[in-house]
C-alpha positions, 0 to 999 in steps of 0.5 A, a space after each residue: 420857796 426861793 425860786 417861787 418867789 423868784 419867779 413871781 418877783 419878775 413882775 415885780 422887779 421894775 418897781 420893787 418889791 419887799 418880802 415879809 417873812 413871818 417867823 413868829 411861831 419858828 423856832 431859831 434854825 441851826 447853824 447849818 441852815 444859815 448859808 441857805 437863807 443868806 442865799 435866799 436874801 442875796 438872790 431877792 435883793 438881786 431880783 429887785 427886793 427893796 426891803 425884808 420885814 421880819 415878824 417875829 413876835 416877842 422873840 428876841 433870839 429870832 430878831 437876832 438871828 434874822 438881823 445876823 442873816 441880813 448881816 451876813 449876806 452884805 447886801 445892805 438891804 433895808 429891814 425891819 423887824 416887828 412883832 405883828 404883821 400890821 405893823 410891818 405892812 405900815 412900815 412897808 407903806 410909809 417907809 418904803 414906798 411899797 
């Protein structure tokens, strides 16, 4: 998935882009998978990603995990956490100007 997104991101790099991760139907990942997500975050930021919007539904555990991923990436990328996609899209338009 990372490579697929990065291939498309080349066209968006000059204007910046954001990644929306819909985690609402996911179960929290294991510790072995954290490194892969951290590397993905770093690669996306290096490719011009301005922000990550996480759709987590009502899961507090997913919110904690996604925040930890961003923290471990040490990229300082802007992140938002939302219950619904519509909230994330509004945030990206108003706050991130994407």
